[in-house]
LOTOR-810448 format. One record per residue (C-alpha): residue number from 1; residue in three letters; x, y, z; chain. Coordinates in nm, 4 decimals. Layout:
# LOTOR-810448
> NUM, ALA, X, Y, Z, A
...
END
This chain:
# LOTOR-810448
> 1, UNK, 8.7287, 9.8593, 11.2841, A
> 2, UNK, 8.5430, 9.5849, 11.4704, A
> 3, UNK, 8.6625, 9.4166, 11.7896, A
> 4, UNK, 8.8064, 9.1151, 11.6079, A
> 5, UNK, 9.0157, 9.3350, 11.3771, A
> 6, UNK, 9.1369, 9.5366, 11.6753, A
> 7, UNK, 9.2423, 9.2259, 11.8717, A
> 8, UNK, 9.4157, 9.0823, 11.5648, A
> 9, UNK, 9.6065, 9.4048, 11.4984, A
> 10, UNK, 9.6899, 9.4590, 11.8650, A
> 11, UNK, 9.8209, 9.1035, 11.8896, A
> 12, UNK, 10.0365, 9.1517, 11.5811, A
> 13, UNK, 10.1687, 9.4772, 11.7227, A
> 14, UNK, 10.2545, 9.3159, 12.0548, A
> 15, UNK, 10.4357, 9.0309, 11.8840, A
> 16, UNK, 10.6263, 9.2664, 11.6540, A
> 17, UNK, 10.7215, 9.5032, 11.9348, A
> 18, UNK, 10.8262, 9.2178, 12.1602, A
> 19, UNK, 11.0400, 9.0592, 11.8886, A
> 20, UNK, 11.2163, 9.3835, 11.8135, A
> 21, UNK, 11.2687, 9.4627, 12.1810, A
> 22, UNK, 11.4887, 9.1565, 12.2027, A
> 23, UNK, 11.7221, 9.3111, 11.9436, A
> 24, UNK, 12.0778, 9.4202, 12.0210, A
> 25, UNK, 12.0461, 9.7961, 11.9600, A
> 26, UNK, 12.0107, 9.8974, 12.3242, A
> 27, UNK, 12.3337, 9.7167, 12.4101, A
> 28, UNK, 12.5374, 9.8537, 12.1199, A
> 29, UNK, 12.8842, 9.9739, 12.2159, A
> 30, UNK, 13.0130, 10.3140, 12.1144, A
> 31, UNK, 12.7370, 10.5447, 12.2369, A
> 32, UNK, 12.9076, 10.8345, 12.4142, A
> 33, UNK, 12.8657, 10.8238, 12.7888, A
> 34, UNK, 12.9009, 11.0918, 13.0561, A
> 35, UNK, 12.9763, 11.4570, 12.9906, A
> 36, UNK, 12.6062, 11.5558, 12.9773, A
> 37, UNK, 12.5146, 11.3093, 12.6997, A
> 38, UNK, 12.1548, 11.1908, 12.7015, A
> 39, UNK, 12.0219, 10.8575, 12.5807, A
> 40, UNK, 11.7054, 10.7600, 12.3992, A
> 41, UNK, 11.5347, 10.4269, 12.3463, A
> 42, UNK, 11.2217, 10.3344, 12.1567, A
> 43, UNK, 11.0174, 10.0291, 12.0694, A
> 44, UNK, 10.7065, 10.1578, 11.8976, A
> 45, UNK, 10.4563, 10.1249, 11.6137, A
> 46, UNK, 10.3229, 10.4152, 11.4054, A
> 47, UNK, 10.1238, 10.4461, 11.0835, A
> 48, UNK, 10.0338, 10.6941, 10.8131, A
> 49, UNK, 9.7106, 10.8816, 10.8933, A
> 50, UNK, 9.5375, 10.7292, 10.5883, A
> 51, UNK, 9.6200, 10.4631, 10.3288, A
> 52, UNK, 9.8594, 10.5738, 10.0560, A
> 53, UNK, 9.8356, 10.4053, 9.7179, A
> 54, UNK, 9.5859, 10.1562, 9.8593, A
> 55, UNK, 9.8272, 10.0462, 10.1333, A
> 56, UNK, 9.7720, 10.0939, 10.5071, A
> 57, UNK, 10.1371, 10.1808, 10.5892, A
> 58, UNK, 10.2608, 10.0867, 10.9370, A
> 59, UNK, 10.6176, 10.1134, 11.0690, A
> 60, UNK, 10.7705, 9.9334, 11.3662, A
> 61, UNK, 11.0899, 10.0898, 11.5010, A
> 62, UNK, 11.3249, 9.9574, 11.7661, A
> 63, UNK, 11.6442, 10.1327, 11.8589, A
> 64, UNK, 11.8588, 10.3408, 12.0871, A
> 65, UNK, 12.1165, 10.6137, 12.0785, A
> 66, UNK, 12.2741, 10.9074, 12.2506, A
> 67, UNK, 12.2902, 11.2802, 12.1894, A
> 68, UNK, 12.4350, 11.5978, 12.3292, A
> 69, UNK, 12.2106, 11.8925, 12.2472, A
> 70, UNK, 12.4685, 12.1598, 12.3330, A
> 71, UNK, 12.7162, 12.0066, 12.0872, A
> 72, UNK, 12.4542, 11.9330, 11.8201, A
> 73, UNK, 12.5586, 11.5662, 11.8115, A
> 74, UNK, 12.3551, 11.2449, 11.7938, A
> 75, UNK, 12.4184, 10.8829, 11.7011, A
> 76, UNK, 12.2364, 10.5538, 11.7283, A
> 77, UNK, 12.0148, 10.3237, 11.5296, A
> 78, UNK, 11.8163, 10.0047, 11.5309, A
> 79, UNK, 11.5788, 9.7925, 11.3270, A
> 80, UNK, 11.2635, 9.8671, 11.1299, A
> 81, UNK, 10.9759, 9.6741, 10.9768, A
> 82, UNK, 10.7439, 9.8446, 10.7248, A
> 83, UNK, 10.4188, 9.6569, 10.6711, A
> 84, UNK, 10.0675, 9.6816, 10.5336, A
> 85, UNK, 9.8491, 9.7074, 10.8442, A
> 86, UNK, 9.5501, 9.5752, 10.6476, A
> 87, UNK, 9.7370, 9.2619, 10.5373, A
> 88, UNK, 10.0146, 9.1971, 10.7904, A
> 89, UNK, 10.0312, 8.8244, 10.7248, A
> 90, UNK, 10.1384, 8.8930, 10.3645, A
> 91, UNK, 10.4831, 8.9732, 10.5036, A
> 92, UNK, 10.6687, 9.3001, 10.5410, A
> 93, UNK, 10.6918, 9.5595, 10.2677, A
> 94, UNK, 11.0501, 9.6182, 10.3809, A
> 95, UNK, 11.2698, 9.5609, 10.6838, A
> 96, UNK, 11.6230, 9.6454, 10.7765, A
> 97, UNK, 11.8367, 9.8769, 10.9853, A
> 98, UNK, 11.8192, 10.2495, 11.0512, A
> 99, UNK, 12.0889, 10.4802, 11.1790, A
> 100, UNK, 12.1004, 10.8319, 11.3152, A
> 101, UNK, 12.2838, 11.0765, 11.0896, A
> 102, UNK, 12.2587, 11.4017, 11.2891, A
> 103, UNK, 12.0750, 11.5927, 11.5604, A
> 104, UNK, 11.8077, 11.8259, 11.4198, A
> 105, UNK, 11.6390, 11.9555, 11.7359, A
> 106, UNK, 11.5840, 11.8830, 12.1027, A
> 107, UNK, 11.3054, 12.0602, 12.2892, A
> 108, UNK, 10.9675, 12.0564, 12.4586, A
> 109, UNK, 11.1339, 11.9787, 12.7905, A
> 110, UNK, 10.8328, 11.9665, 13.0206, A
> 111, UNK, 10.9858, 11.8062, 13.3268, A
> 112, UNK, 11.1676, 11.5135, 13.4803, A
> 113, UNK, 11.0488, 11.2062, 13.6576, A
> 114, UNK, 11.3457, 11.0318, 13.8153, A
> 115, UNK, 11.5958, 10.9816, 13.5330, A
> 116, UNK, 11.3330, 11.0277, 13.2585, A
> 117, UNK, 11.3200, 11.3623, 13.0748, A
> 118, UNK, 10.9800, 11.4229, 12.9148, A
> 119, UNK, 11.0844, 11.5874, 12.5883, A
> 120, UNK, 11.0954, 11.5655, 12.2085, A
> 121, UNK, 11.4044, 11.4647, 12.0074, A
> 122, UNK, 11.4335, 11.5147, 11.6294, A
> 123, UNK, 11.7133, 11.3467, 11.4352, A
> 124, UNK, 11.7926, 11.2863, 11.0708, A
> 125, UNK, 11.8133, 10.9166, 10.9911, A
> 126, UNK, 11.9044, 10.6833, 10.7081, A
> 127, UNK, 11.7081, 10.3619, 10.6548, A
> 128, UNK, 11.8925, 10.0665, 10.5011, A
> 129, UNK, 11.6458, 9.8008, 10.3792, A
> 130, UNK, 11.7759, 9.4439, 10.3773, A
> 131, UNK, 11.6839, 9.4303, 10.0058, A
> 132, UNK, 11.9388, 9.7070, 9.9367, A
> 133, UNK, 11.9489, 10.0804, 9.8900, A
> 134, UNK, 11.8925, 10.3517, 10.1454, A
> 135, UNK, 11.6442, 10.6280, 10.2211, A
> 136, UNK, 11.7015, 10.9458, 10.4222, A
> 137, UNK, 11.4365, 11.0591, 10.6663, A
> 138, UNK, 11.3490, 11.2557, 10.9776, A
> 139, UNK, 11.2628, 11.0823, 11.3050, A
> 140, UNK, 11.0824, 11.2570, 11.5915, A
> 141, UNK, 11.0823, 11.0738, 11.9265, A
> 142, UNK, 10.8286, 11.1972, 12.1834, A
> 143, UNK, 10.8772, 11.0878, 12.5447, A
> 144, UNK, 10.5921, 11.1589, 12.7860, A
> 145, UNK, 10.5470, 11.0580, 13.1483, A
> 146, UNK, 10.1698, 11.0355, 13.1424, A
> 147, UNK, 10.1128, 10.9128, 13.4972, A
> 148, UNK, 10.3045, 11.2197, 13.6247, A
> 149, UNK, 10.1206, 11.4521, 13.3820, A
> 150, UNK, 10.4476, 11.5438, 13.2048, A
> 151, UNK, 10.3150, 11.5742, 12.8500, A
> 152, UNK, 10.4979, 11.7224, 12.5508, A
> 153, UNK, 10.1854, 11.7912, 12.3453, A
> 154, UNK, 10.2681, 11.4992, 12.1153, A
> 155, UNK, 10.1561, 11.1387, 12.1654, A
> 156, UNK, 10.4086, 10.8952, 12.3133, A
> 157, UNK, 10.5960, 10.7276, 12.0305, A
> 158, UNK, 10.7558, 10.8377, 11.7071, A
> 159, UNK, 10.6904, 11.0157, 11.3819, A
> 160, UNK, 10.8985, 10.9235, 11.0776, A
> 161, UNK, 10.9051, 11.0946, 10.7394, A
> 162, UNK, 11.0825, 10.8820, 10.4802, A
> 163, UNK, 11.0486, 10.7985, 10.1098, A
> 164, UNK, 10.7442, 11.0197, 10.0613, A
> 165, UNK, 10.5565, 10.8658, 10.3555, A
> 166, UNK, 10.4846, 11.0228, 10.6935, A
> 167, UNK, 10.4210, 10.7819, 10.9795, A
> 168, UNK, 10.2724, 11.0342, 11.2212, A
> 169, UNK, 10.0017, 10.8379, 11.3993, A
> 170, UNK, 10.1538, 10.6420, 11.6907, A
> 171, UNK, 9.9673, 10.3188, 11.7690, A
> 172, UNK, 10.1612, 10.1550, 12.0524, A
> 173, UNK, 10.4997, 10.1457, 12.2133, A
> 174, UNK, 10.7338, 10.3088, 12.4588, A
> 175, UNK, 11.0040, 10.5698, 12.4386, A
> 176, UNK, 11.2580, 10.6870, 12.6932, A
> 177, UNK, 11.4794, 10.9960, 12.6920, A
> 178, UNK, 11.7204, 11.0193, 12.9841, A
> 179, UNK, 11.8279, 11.3189, 13.1851, A
> 180, UNK, 12.1851, 11.4330, 13.0990, A
> 181, UNK, 12.4618, 11.2014, 13.2233, A
> 182, UNK, 12.6271, 11.3351, 13.5354, A
> 183, UNK, 12.3116, 11.5037, 13.6643, A
> 184, UNK, 12.1311, 11.3749, 13.9693, A
> 185, UNK, 11.7659, 11.2772, 13.9625, A
> 186, UNK, 11.7325, 11.3880, 14.3251, A
END
């Protein structure tokens, strides 16, 4: 990829991430609070490691939720945009909402920095494209605190397996996983 392609793609990513960050998911009511629940937030872009069927698959996810590992419970959701990274101006392949179905795993707790818990969350999700239908998948959210050297062994961002595609190459974005509610960061 030459410099011009990089700047074009980076600019598109910044615009897409910024647009999704303004979405309402982080302010959604109904996420359990207190009682050791933890919260997660992400605004990130990931892609498949190589083109599939001649398409350079990229996925933008924005969303938030809560979970309680000891109870095996998670909920949340947000928005998604699936696009061809080689032809982003052609419009999205699909876009819509996603929602958390269940907690799969919570681990790789490598440390805390203030109220941030560097860790990895895995949830089952359901994507609901605006064009109709639904697709089940698995979402892995990796939260690192790089400047404090709290690294999970995975890159910051997300991995999503859905509809025969695996978006496991994070490009840009941020994630946050909180410490359990009721615990002090001191």
